[in-house]
C-alpha positions in Angstrom: 97.2 95.4 74.6 98.1 97.2 77.8 101.3 96.4 79.5 101.9 96.3 83.3 105.1 95.7 85.2 104.8 94.4 88.8 107.8 95.0 91.0 108.6 92.2 93.3 111.0 92.5 96.3 111.8 90.0 98.9 109.1 90.2 101.6 106.2 91.2 99.2 102.7 90.3 100.3 101.6 87.3 98.2 98.0 88.1 97.4 98.7 91.8 96.8 101.0 90.8 93.9 99.4 87.6 92.6 95.7 88.5 92.6 96.4 91.6 90.4 98.6 89.5 88.1 95.9 86.8 87.8 93.0 89.3 87.2 94.9 91.4 84.7 96.1 88.4 82.7 92.6 87.0 82.7 91.5 90.3 81.2 94.0 90.2 78.4 96.6 92.5 79.8 100.3 91.8 79.3 101.8 91.5 82.8 105.6 91.3 83.5 106.7 90.4 87.0 110.0 92.0 87.8 112.6 90.8 90.4 114.3 93.7 92.2 116.5 91.4 94.3 119.7 91.8 92.3 120.1 88.0 92.9 118.2 86.6 89.9 114.6 85.9 89.1 113.6 84.1 92.4 111.8 86.4 94.9 110.6 85.3 98.3 107.3 86.5 99.6 106.5 87.6 103.1 105.2 84.1 103.7 108.3 82.4 102.4 106.8 81.4 99.0 109.5 81.2 96.3 108.2 83.0 93.2 110.0 83.1 89.8 109.7 86.5 88.2 109.4 87.0 84.5 112.4 89.3 84.3 115.0 91.1 86.4 114.8 94.9 86.7 118.3 95.3 85.2 117.0 93.9 82.0 113.8 96.0 81.7 113.0 99.2 80.0 109.8 100.6 81.4 109.1 103.1 78.6 106.3 100.9 77.3 104.6 100.6 80.6 100.9 101.5 80.8 101.1 100.8 84.6 103.7 100.2 87.2 102.4 98.2 90.1 103.9 98.0 93.6 102.6 95.3 96.0 102.9 95.9 99.7 104.0 93.6 102.5 106.9 94.1 104.8 109.8 94.2 104.4 108.8 94.1 100.7 107.6 97.7 100.4 110.8 98.9 102.2 112.9 96.8 99.9 111.2 98.4 96.9 111.8 101.9 98.2 115.5 101.0 98.9 116.0 100.0 95.2 117.2 103.0 93.1 115.9 101.5 89.9 112.4 101.2 91.3 112.4 104.8 92.6 113.7 106.1 89.2 111.1 104.0 87.2 108.2 105.2 89.4 109.3 108.9 89.2 109.7 108.7 85.4 106.2 107.1 85.1 104.7 109.7 87.3 106.4 112.6 85.5 105.1 111.2 82.2 101.6 111.3 83.6 101.2 107.5 83.3 99.5 105.1 85.7 101.0 103.9 89.0 99.3 101.6 91.5 100.4 100.6 95.0 98.7 98.7 97.7 99.1 98.1 101.5 102.3 99.6 102.8 103.6 100.6 99.3 101.5 103.8 98.9 103.2 105.3 101.9 106.6 103.6 102.0 107.2 104.1 98.3 104.8 106.7 96.7 104.5 108.9 99.7 108.2 109.1 100.4 108.8 109.9 96.7 106.4 112.8 96.8 104.0 111.2 94.2 100.9 111.6 96.5 101.2 115.3 97.2 97.8 116.9 96.8 96.1 113.5 96.0 93.7 111.3 97.8 95.1 107.9 98.7 94.6 104.8 100.9 97.0 102.4 102.5 97.3 99.8 105.3 96.3 101.4 108.6 99.4 102.6 110.5 101.2 103.7 107.3 99.0 106.8 106.6 101.6 109.1 108.2 103.8 108.2 105.3 101.3 109.4 102.7 103.2 112.7 102.5 100.9 115.6 101.4 98.0 113.2 100.6 94.4 113.1 102.0 94.0 109.6 103.6 90.7 108.0 102.6 90.7 104.7 104.4 88.8 103.2 101.5 89.6 99.7 100.0 90.7 101.4 96.8 91.2 105.0 95.9 91.8 106.5 92.4 93.2 110.0 92.0 94.2 110.7 88.4 96.8 108.2 87.3 97.5 107.0 90.8 95.5 104.0 92.3 96.1 102.9 95.9 94.7 99.9 97.8 94.3 99.3 101.5 95.7 95.9 102.1 95.4 92.1 101.4 91.5 92.1 101.5 91.5 94.9 98.9 93.5 92.9 96.4 90.5 91.8 94.4 88.7 95.2 94.2 92.1 96.9 93.5 92.8 94.4 90.7 89.3 94.9 89.1 89.7 98.6 89.3 93.0 98.4 87.5 91.5 96.1 84.8 88.7 98.6 84.2 91.3 101.4 83.7 93.5 99.3 81.3 90.8 97.5 79.3 87.2 98.5 80.2 84.5 98.2 82.9 82.6 95.5 81.0 85.7 93.2 80.9 86.4 93.9 84.6 82.8 93.1 85.5 82.9 89.9 83.4 86.1 88.7 85.0 84.8 89.6 88.5 81.6 87.6 87.8 83.5 84.6 86.4 85.7 84.5 89.5 82.6 84.7 91.6 83.6 88.0 93.2 80.3 89.7 92.5 78.5 86.7 94.0 80.7 87.0 97.1 79.8 90.7 97.5 76.1 90.0 97.1 76.0 87.2 99.7 
């Protein structure tokens, strides 16, 4: 079973974190939500929703991660980048050639500033593209370039999540989950 860690910092965008968690868990992926607050497992979203993470970053070893996921939102993305443990985990994952995903502000604020996107195609929330250091900005809902997957913003959370599920499990499972959640019906109508 694939394993994903989702980093949560105060100010994260609710749907960009929770839709991927939901979709991936429906698809049989082990998902661990990780508080980066340094103040316990409670993390507050950008819309003041209190979320209890599964673990605190200080207690995690990410060597078994198939994917590290960074939701956007502000100041959530900035808070992720400010955390040394997040930066180190992302760089280790990248250097190992393993999967990383970021959505909204996080592709630029975190991945771009870490140099992870140099020479890659990427997307992000409009206005953050100048932070995609060395990347070609696509403006697509979801962009995959090697082990790095980026998403545009809140409305991209579903296609972003289904793309990740297809990478971690298979396309058939992603399609079945999308159909069961009525996403395919939405896109047809």
